[in-house]
C-alpha positions in Angstrom: -13.2 -1.7 -23.2 -16.4 1.0 -23.4 -18.4 -1.9 -25.3 -17.2 -4.4 -23.1 -18.6 -2.2 -19.6 -21.9 -1.7 -21.4 -22.2 -5.4 -21.9 -21.7 -6.1 -18.2 -24.3 -3.2 -17.5 -26.8 -4.9 -20.0 -26.2 -8.3 -18.6 -26.4 -7.4 -15.0 -29.5 -5.2 -15.6 -31.0 -8.2 -16.6 -29.8 -10.2 -13.5 -31.4 -7.5 -11.5 -34.4 -7.6 -13.3 -35.1 -11.1 -13.2 -34.2 -11.1 -9.4 -36.4 -8.4 -8.3 -39.8 -9.6 -7.3 -42.3 -9.5 -10.1 -45.7 -9.2 -8.3 -46.5 -6.6 -5.5 -47.7 -9.2 -3.7 -44.4 -11.3 -4.1 -42.4 -7.8 -3.3 -44.6 -7.8 -0.3 -43.5 -11.1 1.2 -40.1 -10.6 0.6 -39.5 -7.0 1.8 -41.2 -8.3 4.9 -38.4 -10.8 4.8 -35.5 -8.7 4.3 -32.2 -10.6 4.9 -31.3 -10.4 8.6 -29.0 -12.9 9.2 -25.5 -12.6 7.5 -25.8 -9.1 7.2 -22.5 -7.3 7.0 -22.1 -4.3 8.9 -19.8 -1.4 7.7 -18.8 1.8 9.0 -18.1 3.7 5.8 -20.5 6.8 7.1 -18.6 6.6 10.6 -21.6 4.6 11.7 -22.8 1.1 11.8 -24.8 0.5 8.8 -25.6 -2.7 6.8 -23.3 -2.8 3.7 -26.7 -2.8 1.4 -27.8 0.3 2.5 -24.5 2.6 2.1 -24.6 4.5 -1.2 -20.9 3.9 -2.2 -19.1 0.9 -3.5 -17.5 -1.4 -1.1 -16.1 -4.6 -0.6 -16.2 -5.8 3.0 -15.0 -9.1 5.0 -15.6 -10.1 8.6 -13.3 -12.0 10.6 -14.7 -15.7 9.1 -13.8 -14.5 5.6 -10.6 -13.7 6.4 -10.0 -16.8 7.8 -11.6 -18.6 4.8 -9.1 -16.9 2.4 -5.9 -17.3 4.5 -5.7 -13.6 4.9 -2.5 -13.4 7.2 -1.4 -9.8 6.7 -3.1 -6.6 5.0 -1.5 -6.9 1.7 -2.9 -10.3 1.2 -6.7 -8.7 1.1 -6.0 -7.7 -2.7 -6.5 -11.2 -3.5 -10.0 -11.2 -2.7 -10.6 -7.4 -3.1 -11.4 -6.4 -6.7 -9.3 -4.0 -8.0 -6.9 -3.4 -5.1 -3.5 -3.6 -5.7 -1.1 -3.7 -2.3 2.6 -5.0 -3.4 5.8 -3.8 -2.3 7.7 -1.0 -4.5 11.1 -0.3 -3.6 11.5 -2.4 -0.6 9.5 -5.0 1.2 8.2 -2.2 3.8 7.6 0.5 1.0 4.1 -0.4 0.0 2.3 0.9 -2.9 -1.7 0.5 -2.6 -3.6 1.5 -5.9 -7.4 1.5 -6.4 -9.5 2.8 -9.2 -6.1 3.7 -11.2 -4.8 5.7 -8.5 -1.7 4.9 -5.9 1.2 6.7 -4.5 4.8 6.6 -5.9 7.6 5.1 -4.0 9.3 8.2 -3.1 8.7 11.0 -0.4 6.3 10.7 2.4 3.3 12.3 0.4 -0.3 11.3 1.8 -0.9 7.7 -0.3 -3.9 7.7 -2.8 -5.2 4.6 -0.8 -5.1 5.6 3.0 -5.3 2.7 5.6 -7.1 3.6 8.8 -6.5 1.0 11.9 -9.5 1.7 14.2 -10.3 5.0 12.2 -6.8 6.5 12.7 -4.7 6.8 9.2 -1.5 4.7 9.2 1.6 5.5 7.2 2.2 4.0 3.8 5.7 2.5 5.0 5.4 -0.7 6.6 1.3 -0.4 6.3 0.9 -4.2 5.7 0.2 -5.2 9.3 -0.7 -8.8 10.6 -4.7 -9.2 10.6 -5.0 -11.0 13.8 -7.9 -10.4 16.3 -9.3 -8.3 13.4 -13.2 -8.1 13.4 -13.5 -7.0 9.7 -11.9 -5.0 6.6 -13.5 -2.6 4.7 -12.1 -1.5 1.1 -14.1 1.9 0.2 -13.6 2.9 -3.4 -13.5 6.2 -5.2 -12.4 9.6 -3.2 -12.9 9.6 0.2 -12.4 13.3 0.6 -15.4 14.3 3.5 -15.6 11.7 6.2 -12.3 10.3 6.8 -9.0 11.8 8.4 -7.1 12.2 5.2 -8.6 13.4 1.7 -8.0 10.4 -0.6 -7.9 10.3 -4.3 -8.6 6.2 -4.7 -10.0 5.1 -1.5 -9.7 3.9 1.9 -9.0 0.4 3.8 -10.7 0.4 7.1 -9.3 -2.0 9.5 -11.4 -2.7 12.4 -10.0 -4.9 15.5 -12.0 -6.9 17.9 -13.1 -4.6 20.5 -13.7 -5.8 24.5 -17.0 -7.6 25.3 -18.3 -6.0 28.7 -20.4 -9.0 29.4 -18.7 -12.3 28.2 -15.2 -13.8 29.3 -14.2 -15.2 26.0 -10.8 -16.0 24.2 -9.1 -18.4 21.6 -5.4 -19.8 21.0 -4.2 -20.7 17.3 -0.9 -22.4 16.3 0.0 -22.6 12.7 2.9 -24.8 11.1 3.7 -24.4 7.3 6.1 -24.7 4.4 9.1 -23.1 5.1 9.2 -23.6 8.7 6.4 -21.2 9.3 5.5 -20.7 12.7 2.9 -18.5 14.3 1.2 -18.6 17.4 -1.6 -16.3 18.1 -4.6 -15.6 21.0 -6.9 -13.2 22.5 -8.5 -13.3 25.9 -11.5 -10.7 27.0 -11.8 -10.2 30.6 -15.0 -8.3 31.9 -13.5 -6.9 34.7 -16.6 -4.9 36.2 -20.0 -6.4 33.9 -21.3 -3.9 32.3 -18.7 -1.3 33.0 -15.2 -1.9 32.3 -13.8 -4.8 29.9 -10.2 -6.1 29.2 -9.1 -7.6 26.0 -5.5 -8.8 25.1 -4.4 -10.1 21.8 -0.9 -11.2 20.3 0.8 -12.7 17.8 4.1 -14.2 16.9 5.4 -15.2 13.5 8.3 -17.1 12.1 9.4 -18.4 8.6 12.4 -19.1 7.0 13.9 -17.6 4.2 11.7 -18.1 1.0 14.4 -17.0 -1.4 17.9 -18.0 -1.5 21.1 -16.3 -2.5 22.7 -17.2 -5.8 25.9 -15.9 -5.3 28.0 -18.7 -4.2 26.8 -21.2 -6.8 27.1 -18.5 -9.4 30.6 -17.7 -8.6 31.6 -21.4 -8.7 30.3 -21.6 -12.4 33.0 -22.7 -14.8 32.2 -20.1 -17.3 32.5 -17.6 -14.5 35.6 -19.1 -13.3 37.0 -19.0 -16.7 36.8 -15.2 -16.7 39.6 -15.2 -14.0 39.0 -16.5 -11.4 36.4 -13.9 -10.1 34.8 -14.7 -6.8 33.0 -12.9 -4.0 34.8 -13.9 -0.8 31.7 -13.2 1.5 29.3 -15.4 -0.9 29.0 -18.4 1.3 28.0 -16.6 4.3 25.0 -14.3 2.5 21.9 -14.9 4.4 19.4 -15.6 1.7 15.9 -13.1 1.7 12.5 -12.9 2.3 11.9 -14.3 5.8 9.2 -13.6 8.5 10.3 -12.8 11.8 7.5 -10.3 13.5 6.0 -9.8 17.1 2.5 -8.1 18.1 0.5 -7.6 21.0 -2.6 -5.3 21.5 -4.2 -4.3 24.8 -7.9 -2.9 24.7 -9.7 -1.4 27.5 -13.2 -0.5 27.4 -14.9 2.0 30.1 -18.7 2.4 30.5 -18.6 4.7 33.4 -22.4 5.7 33.1 -24.8 5.1 30.8 -24.5 6.9 27.4 -20.6 7.2 28.0 -18.1 5.2 26.9 -14.4 5.3 26.3 -12.2 2.8 24.4 -8.5 2.7 24.4 -6.5 0.2 22.0 -2.6 0.4 22.8 -0.5 -1.8 20.3 3.1 -2.6 19.8 4.7 -4.5 16.5 8.0 -5.2 15.4 9.5 -7.0 12.1 13.2 -7.5 12.0 13.4 -9.2 8.8 15.5 -9.7 5.6 14.7 -7.7 2.4 12.4 -9.5 0.1 15.3 -10.6 -3.1 14.7 -9.2 -6.1 14.7 -10.9 -9.4 17.2 -9.7 -12.2 15.0 -9.0 -14.8 17.6 -7.2 -17.5 21.3 -6.6 -17.0 22.7 -4.9 -20.0 25.9 -2.7 -19.2 27.6 -3.0 -22.4 26.9 0.6 -23.5 28.7 1.7 -20.2 31.7 -0.5 -20.5 34.0 2.3 -21.7 32.0 5.5 -20.6 31.6 4.6 -17.0 32.9 1.2 -16.0 36.8 1.8 -17.3 37.2 4.7 -15.0 35.4 3.7 -12.1 37.1 0.4 -12.3 40.6 1.9 -13.4 41.3 -1.0 -15.8 39.7 -1.9 -19.2 39.9 -5.6 -19.1 37.7 -5.6 -15.4 35.4 -3.1 -17.4 34.8 -5.7 -19.9 34.7 -8.6 -17.5 32.0 -6.7 -15.6 30.0 -6.6 -18.6 30.4 -10.4 -18.8 29.4 -11.0 -15.5 26.4 -9.3 -15.9 25.5 -11.0 -18.8 26.1 -14.4 -17.1 24.5 -13.1 -14.1 21.0 -12.2 -15.9 20.7 -15.6 -17.7 21.4 -17.4 -14.0 19.0 -15.5 -12.2 16.4 -16.4 -15.0 17.1 -19.8 -14.9 16.7 -19.9 -10.9 13.8 -17.4 -10.4 13.4 -18.5 -6.9 16.8 -16.9 -5.9 18.1 -13.7 -6.0 21.8 -12.0 -6.1 22.8 -10.7 -2.6 25.7 -8.5 -4.2 27.4 -7.9 -1.0 24.3 -6.4 1.3 24.2 -9.5 3.5 20.4 -10.2 2.8 19.8 -6.6 2.9 17.1 -5.5 5.8 13.3 -4.6 6.5 12.7 -3.4 10.1 9.7 -2.3 11.3 8.6 -1.1 14.6 5.6 0.7 15.6 4.0 1.9 19.1 0.3 3.1 18.7 -2.4 4.5 20.9 -6.0 5.1 19.9 -8.6 6.2 22.0 -12.2 6.7 21.1 -14.9 8.7 23.4 -18.7 8.5 22.6 -21.0 10.5 24.8 -24.7 10.7 23.9 -25.9 14.2 25.0 -30.1 13.1 23.9 -32.0 11.2 21.7 -30.7 13.4 19.0 -27.1 14.6 19.6 -24.2 12.7 20.5 -20.7 13.6 20.5 -17.1 11.7 19.7 -13.8 12.1 19.7 -10.9 10.0 18.4 -7.3 10.3 19.2 -4.5 8.5 17.9 -0.6 8.6 18.3 1.6 6.0 16.5 5.5 6.2 16.3 7.2 4.3 13.3 10.3 3.1 12.6 11.5 2.0 9.2 15.0 1.0 8.3 15.6 -1.0 4.9 18.5 -2.0 2.6 18.1 -3.3 -0.8 20.3 -4.5 -3.6 18.3 -2.5 -5.9 19.9 -3.7 -8.9 19.8 -7.1 -8.0 23.3 -8.0 -9.6 25.9 -9.8 -7.8 29.2 -7.9 -7.1 30.6 -7.3 -11.0 34.1 -6.5 -9.5 35.9 -7.4 -6.3 38.1 -4.4 -6.1 41.4 -4.2 -4.7 42.9 -2.1 -7.7 45.0 1.4 -7.2 42.8 3.4 -9.6 44.7 6.0 -11.9 41.3 7.9 -11.9 40.7 8.5 -8.3 44.6 9.5 -8.1 45.4 5.9 -6.8 42.6 5.3 -4.4 42.2 1.6 -4.3 38.9 0.2 -5.3 36.1 -1.6 -3.4 33.6 -4.0 -4.2 31.9 -2.5 -7.0 28.2 -1.4 -6.0 26.0 -1.3 -9.2 22.8 0.3 -7.0 22.1 0.1 -3.5 19.3 1.7 -1.6 19.4 2.2 2.3 16.7 4.1 4.1 15.9 5.2 7.9 13.0 6.9 9.0 11.5 7.4 12.7 8.5 9.3 12.3 5.4 10.3 14.7 1.7 10.6 13.7 -0.6 12.2 16.0 -4.4 12.7 14.8 -7.6 14.1 16.4 -11.1 13.8 14.9 -13.9 15.4 16.8 -17.4 15.0 15.5 -21.0 15.9 16.5 -23.5 13.4 15.5 -27.1 14.2 14.8 -29.8 11.5 14.4 -33.3 13.3 13.8 -36.5 12.2 14.6 -37.4 13.3 11.0 -34.8 10.8 9.5 -32.1 13.3 8.8 -29.0 11.9 10.0 -25.6 13.5 9.9 -22.5 14.7 11.5 -20.0 17.9 11.8 -16.3 17.4 12.7 -13.0 19.3 12.9 -9.9 17.2 12.2 -6.3 17.8 13.0 -3.2 15.8 12.3 0.6 16.2 12.3 3.3 13.9 11.4 7.4 14.5 11.5 10.6 13.5 12.6 10.9 11.6 15.7 14.7 10.7 15.4 17.5 10.7 13.0 16.2 10.0 9.6 17.3 9.8 5.5 18.3 7.6 2.8 21.3 7.0 0.6 21.2 5.7 -3.0 24.5 4.5 -4.1 25.1 4.2 -7.7 28.2 2.9 -9.8 30.7 3.2 -6.9 34.0 1.7 -6.8 34.8 3.5 -3.5 32.2 2.0 -1.3 29.1 3.0 0.0 28.3 6.9 0.2 27.0 8.3 3.5 23.2 8.9 3.9 21.7 12.1 3.8 19.9 13.7 6.6 15.9 13.9 5.0 13.2 15.4 7.3 9.4 15.8 5.9 6.9 17.5 8.4 2.9 17.7 7.3 0.3 19.2 9.0 -3.4 19.1 8.2 -6.6 21.0 9.6 -10.1 20.5 8.1 -13.8 20.9 9.1 -16.4 18.9 7.4 -19.8 17.8 7.8 -22.0 15.1 6.1 -25.9 14.6 6.1 -28.5 12.5 5.0 -32.0 14.0 4.0 -34.7 12.1 3.6 -36.9 13.3 0.6 -39.4 11.1 0.7 -40.0 7.3 2.6 -37.6 5.7 -0.4 -35.6 8.7 -1.5 -32.3 10.1 0.2 -30.2 13.2 -0.3 -26.8 12.7 0.7 -24.6 15.8 1.2 -21.2 16.5 2.6 -18.5 19.3 2.3 -14.9 19.7 4.0 -12.3 22.3 3.8 -8.7 21.7 4.2 -5.5 23.5 5.4 -2.3 22.1 4.5 1.3 22.6 5.1 4.4 20.4 4.2 8.0 21.2 5.0 11.4 19.4 4.5 14.6 19.8 5.7 17.8 18.2 3.9 21.2 17.7 5.0 24.1 15.9 2.4 25.8 12.9 3.6 28.0 13.3 6.2 31.5 11.7 5.5 33.0 12.1 8.8 30.1 10.7 10.7 28.4 8.5 8.1 25.4 9.4 10.2 21.7 11.2 9.5 20.8 13.7 12.5 17.6 14.9 14.1 15.1 17.3 12.8 16.5 20.4 14.9 19.9 19.8 14.4 19.2 19.4 10.5 17.8 22.9 10.8 20.9 24.0 12.7 23.3 22.9 10.1 21.3 25.3 7.7 20.8 28.3 9.8 24.8 27.9 10.5 25.4 28.1 6.6 23.6 31.4 6.1 25.8 34.0 4.4 28.8 31.9 4.1 30.5 31.5 0.9 28.9 28.0 0.1 25.6 28.8 1.3 23.8 28.4 -2.2 26.0 25.3 -3.2 26.5 23.0 -0.1 23.3 21.0 -0.2 21.7 21.9 3.1 18.3 23.3 2.2 14.6 23.7 3.6 11.4 24.5 1.9 7.7 24.4 2.8 4.4 24.9 1.1 1.0 25.3 2.0 -2.3 24.6 0.1 -5.9 24.7 1.1 -9.0 23.3 -0.8 -12.6 22.1 -0.7 -13.8 18.4 -1.2 -17.1 17.4 -1.2 -19.7 14.4 -1.7 -23.4 14.8 -3.0 -25.8 12.3 -4.2 -29.1 10.3 -4.2 -30.1 7.1 -3.1 -33.6 5.3 -3.7 -35.3 2.2 -2.1 -37.2 0.5 -4.8 -37.8 -2.3 -2.1 -36.1 -2.8 1.2 -33.8 -5.3 -0.8 -33.0 -3.2 -3.8 -31.3 0.4 -3.7 -30.3 2.5 -6.5 -28.1 5.4 -5.8 -25.8 8.1 -7.9 -23.2 9.9 -6.2 -20.7 12.3 -7.1 -17.3 13.3 -4.9 -14.1 15.1 -5.1 -10.6 14.0 -3.6 -7.4 16.0 -3.5 -3.8 15.3 -2.7 -2.5 18.6 -1.7 0.9 20.2 -3.0 4.0 18.9 -2.0 7.6 19.1 -2.6 10.6 17.4 -4.1 13.8 17.7 -2.1 16.7 18.7 -1.8 16.2 22.6 -2.2 17.5 23.1 -5.8 20.4 26.3 -5.7 23.4 25.2 -7.0 24.6 26.2 -10.4 24.1 22.9 -11.9 20.6 22.4 -10.6 19.4 26.1 -11.9 21.7 26.4 -14.6 22.1 30.3 -14.6 23.8 30.3 -17.8 20.5 28.7 -19.8 23.0 26.8 -21.7 20.9 23.4 -20.7 22.2 20.3 -21.3 22.3 16.8 -18.9 25.0 18.6 -16.8 23.1 21.9 -16.2 19.5 22.1 -15.8 16.8 24.5 -13.7 15.1 22.4 -11.6 13.7 25.1 -9.5 10.0 24.9 -11.6 9.7 21.5 -10.5 10.6 22.1 -6.4 6.6 22.1 -6.1 4.6 19.2 -7.0 1.2 20.5 -7.9 -2.1 19.5 -6.4 -3.5 16.4 -7.8 -7.4 16.2 -8.1 -10.0 13.4 -8.8 -13.7 14.4 -9.6 -15.6 11.2 -9.9 -19.6 10.1 -10.6 -20.6 6.7 -9.4 -23.9 4.9 -10.1 -24.6 1.7 -8.8 -27.1 -0.7 -7.3 -27.4 -3.0 -4.6 -29.6 -6.1 -4.3 -30.5 -8.8 -1.8 -32.6 -11.4 -4.0 -34.3 -14.6 -3.5 -34.4 -17.5 -6.4 -36.6 -20.2 -5.2 -34.8 -21.4 -1.9 -31.4 -19.4 -2.9 -30.5 -16.4 -1.8 -28.0 -13.7 -2.2 -26.3 -10.4 -3.1 -25.6 -8.5 -6.3 -24.1 -4.9 -6.2 -22.8 -3.2 -9.2 -21.1 0.1 -9.5 -20.1 2.0 -12.7 -18.1 4.8 -12.2 -16.1 7.6 -14.2 -13.1 9.5 -12.3 -11.3 12.6 -13.9 -7.6 12.6 -12.7 -6.2 16.1 -12.7 -2.2 16.5 -12.4 -1.3 12.5 -12.4 2.1 12.3 -11.0 5.1 10.1 -12.0 8.6 10.3 -11.2 11.3 11.1 -13.4 14.5 9.1 -12.7 17.9 11.0 -12.8 19.3 7.5 -14.4 19.9 8.6 -18.1 18.4 12.0 -18.0 20.9 14.0 -15.6 24.5 13.8 -15.5 25.5 16.0 -12.4 29.3 17.3 -12.0 30.7 15.4 -8.9 29.9 17.0 -6.0 26.6 18.4 -6.9 25.2 18.3 -3.1 21.7 19.4 -4.0 20.8 17.1 -6.9 17.7 14.8 -6.4 18.8 11.7 -4.8 17.2 9.3 -7.1 14.1 11.0 -9.1 11.9 13.7 -9.2 7.9 13.6 -8.9 6.3 15.4 -11.8 2.9 16.0 -12.6 2.9 14.1 -16.2 -1.1 13.9 -17.4 -4.6 14.3 -16.7 -6.4 11.2 -16.8 -10.0 9.8 -17.5 -10.0 6.8 -15.6 -13.8 4.6 -15.5 -14.9 1.2 -15.3 -17.5 -1.0 -13.6 -17.4 -3.4 -10.2 -19.3 -6.1 -9.4 -19.6 -7.8 -6.0 -21.9 -10.8 -5.9 -22.9 -13.7 -3.7 -25.3 -16.4 -3.9 -26.1 -19.5 -1.5 -28.0 -22.3 -2.8 -28.7 -23.3 0.5 -27.2 -22.4 4.2 -24.1 -24.7 3.8 -23.2 -23.6 0.4 -22.2 -20.0 -0.6 -20.6 -18.9 -4.0 -19.0 -15.4 -4.7 -17.3 -13.3 -7.5 -16.1 -9.9 -7.1 -14.6 -8.2 -10.1 -13.2 -5.1 -11.4 -13.1 -3.6 -14.9 -10.8 -0.6 -15.2 -9.7 1.4 -18.3 -7.5 4.4 -17.9 -7.4 7.0 -20.9 -5.0 9.7 -21.2 -7.0 12.9 -21.6 -4.0 15.0 -21.9 -0.3 14.8 -21.6 1.2 17.9 -19.3 4.1 20.0 -20.6 7.2 18.3 -18.6 10.1 20.0 -20.2 8.4 23.2 -21.8 11.7 25.4 -22.2 14.4 22.2 -22.5 15.5 23.5 -19.0 15.6 19.8 -17.9 18.4 19.4 -20.9 17.9 17.7 -24.2 17.1 14.0 -23.0 13.9 14.9 -21.5 10.9 15.7 -23.6 7.1 15.6 -22.5 6.2 12.1 -21.2 4.4 10.0 -24.4 1.3 8.1 -23.9 3.3 4.8 -23.8 5.2 6.0 -20.7 2.0 7.0 -18.3 1.4 4.7 -15.6 -1.7 2.6 -15.4 -1.4 1.3 -11.9 -4.8 -0.9 -11.8 -5.3 -3.3 -14.3 -7.9 -3.6 -16.6 -9.5 -6.7 -15.1 -9.1 -8.2 -11.5 -11.6 -10.8 -10.1 -12.0 -13.5 -7.6 -14.2 -16.4 -7.6 -14.9 -18.1 -4.1 -16.7 -20.9 -2.8 -17.5 -22.1 0.7 -19.1 -25.5 1.6 -20.4 -27.1 4.7 -20.2 -30.5 3.6 -23.1 -33.3 4.6 -20.0 -35.4 6.6 -19.1 -34.9 10.1 -15.9 -36.7 11.0 -15.6 -36.0 14.6 -18.6 -34.8 15.2 -17.3 -31.6 13.4 -18.8 -29.8 10.3 -16.1 -30.2 7.4 -15.8 -26.7 5.3 -14.1 -26.9 2.3 -13.1 -23.2 0.9 -11.7 -21.9 -2.0 -10.7 -18.7 -4.2 -9.5 -18.1 -7.3 -7.9 -14.9 -8.2 -7.1 -13.4 -11.9 -5.6 -10.0 -13.1 -4.6 -8.6 -16.1 -1.3 -6.7 -16.5 -1.1 -3.9 -14.1 1.2 -1.3 -12.1 4.8 -0.9 -12.9 6.9 2.4 -14.0 6.6 5.1 -16.8 4.1 2.9 -18.6 5.9 -0.6 -18.2 2.9 -3.2 -17.1 4.0 -6.2 -14.8 2.5 -9.5 -16.1 -1.1 -10.4 -15.0 -1.4 -14.0 -13.3 -4.0 -16.5 -12.0 -3.6 -17.9 -8.3 -5.4 -20.7 -6.7 -5.8 -20.5 -2.9 -7.7 -23.3 -0.8 -8.1 -24.9 2.7 -9.8 -27.6 4.6 -11.4 -26.9 7.9 -13.0 -29.3 10.9 -15.2 -26.6 12.9 -16.6 -27.6 16.4 -14.6 -31.2 17.0 -16.6 -33.3 19.1 -19.1 -30.5 19.7 -15.8 -28.4 21.5 -14.5 -25.1 20.7 -11.4 -26.5 18.9 -11.0 -26.3 15.1 -8.3 -27.9 12.4 -7.5 -26.2 9.6 -5.3 -27.0 6.4 -4.3 -24.6 3.7 -2.5 -23.7 0.5 -1.6 -20.7 -1.0 -0.5 -20.4 -4.6 -1.6 -23.9 -5.4 0.0 -24.6 -8.6 3.4 -22.7 -7.4 2.7 -19.9 -10.3 5.9 -17.7 -10.7 4.2 -14.3 -10.9 5.6 -10.6 -10.8 4.6 -8.9 -8.0 6.1 -5.5 -7.8 8.5 -3.3 -9.3 11.8 -2.0 -8.1 13.5 -0.6 -11.2 11.9 -0.8 -14.4 12.8 2.0 -16.6 13.5 1.7 -20.2 17.0 3.4 -20.1 18.3 1.7 -17.0 20.9 -0.6 -17.6 19.6 -2.9 -15.2 16.0 -4.0 -14.5 14.6 -5.5 -11.3 11.5 -6.5 -9.7 9.8 -8.8 -7.1 8.4 -12.4 -7.7 5.4 -13.4 -5.7 5.7 -16.3 -2.7 5.9 -19.7 -4.2 3.4 -22.5 -3.1 3.2 -22.3 0.5 1.0 -24.5 2.9 -0.1 -24.9 6.7 -1.8 -26.7 9.3 -3.6 -24.6 11.9 -5.1 -25.6 14.9 -7.5 -23.1 17.0 -9.2 -23.4 20.1 -12.2 -21.0 21.2 -13.7 -20.4 24.5 
């Protein structure tokens, strides 16, 4: 890999050398003709700048680029942004975004490794794949963003900026789409200058619907002769299941800009979004329950023959699922659920105090509701129940549950970012800011993980997490010469995280709110079961500096070289519940799979990334062609990288251990060295044709394996993670070739535009070292722009042109699990669009 990176650097250096003007006279001509039209404007340093002037690796897309690639929601951006991985993990709403080898574990409510910002306010990782209607641009900032933005992030940031009200023009658009699987979408926006140059209102909205893309396999499976031969086993509800992976969401956004006086601007953006959808169906990758036939299935099902039949059903289900990959087993969850709702307000106030000083305040409030239910194991019902089980005192069994997961979180997010901005006559620019955020419970919240149950689902826990962050920061650019700048920034943050946990209530089968959760714990202080009832609270504090320092040098107005180094931090966090009973503290120190000591794992250590990035940004001219070539090479030292340690196969807690981890622990597993090269190139041989490529080569090496089970306190089954078990989230290579051509023909007096992109990725992601398979996707579209000289456009698109079956995310992929399940990407879809702009 190191040799490959060297070759890429040498090759691109040769291109730079060829493209930079050879003579001073030629340089002077092209310097004065620096690209003006087509410049990409970004806000990576909290001010509007040309992409080519910002000394950091950024991939940016304006609204036209998003339309050319048929980007319908934020997760789609991964196919056009090199190195970005954005996929479901453990649920349709549970998104894992990774960049430069760093992401987030699909458990807990910690700060993501890559944070998405909506109009400069961080949005939660749960349900962060928001629709991209009426969006001005999307910017992917690569590397630690520990200074200028609200959350200190390890891998990068995604900035989503919506179209802001125009104080002068009455404009708008209306767009309708129809496509495969009965996809229907209607969206539009209207911009009204209420008082010219003073007040403007913009209203935008979208409604999207699509039928399920993954059908339920249960009814056909149980009708198979080989299944019927096992004794007439059936799932009586199989014919009523609703299938999976539909689209049903509604959005509206209202933006108001007020400019009461010269130098004062206030913009408020209010948004409502709701998605009431079925879960994404899971593909059954493996179902091997033979080893559990007598040890687990027999006592759970109450009959040896039923246990043997359940193993046979699992084997047949695995084969059937692999023969029908565009389907999924429901297993009794009736389509599952992926419900998301958010209400958000962002208010931005800018006041110019003088030619040099201005102040800005950004306030954000968001309330999010996420509710999910998933057939995590992806198997059908293995036993219909109805047996008086002698192992359970004669209790009658219910349909067997292999692994169901349910989750409900209702949370508030409040952010405020106050900045003093300085633009000096000498060229010194910078800002000083104070940032505060708090996110926490706003209703009953909790989850449940029902595994291997013949007596129905367990009641959901009550799980609340509250995070607070206060930070002061500054960043400045200091010109050392007319071409050389020194960039420096620093930030100091104070964080506090706390959780409140109550075990599932078998009487009410409901979670409770934050106040009641805390009161339930207070009521148990001093009782005989205080340390064994599973009720518990814990908190952790952390404080830390982050920084950025670097230089950029303008060789010519069209060529910039830069070097920068940054520090990003993810603060300490907590595993829950509070570990205090004998099975999870093991006072005897006779460690076994049933007696472990988890107290040393209650707190997750601080994670740190320190990187160095060198790069160049070039606008070039070759004959009549012009283009852009940006290259960045980086090295990141990632300390205390986390992974999760699953309960499955590692712990066997005695029945009634209420403070056992619900599903897994987050542990600090390794120190990593991550390095690579990223390329963002675009060339236009003429004004009608643009060809582009962006690619990322990323290598993750293990610098040190951290001691996971130093004193065998986790029992005999758990040792240190081996090198093969360490997650490598980002593929060694991913890239996109793209092209857009305005053809010379003009049917209906319109521009005929042909666009397409080819996305490729090597193996990536996974759990405990398992890598999802790489794949290649082709997307394309044809547009008629400005039909008959009007604002009418027509378009036709195809996504996943060759109907590739590819692995898009994981649910359970663990070597010692008896079942493995994952998400497959969408099949080929197509659609027609009509848009009228005025």
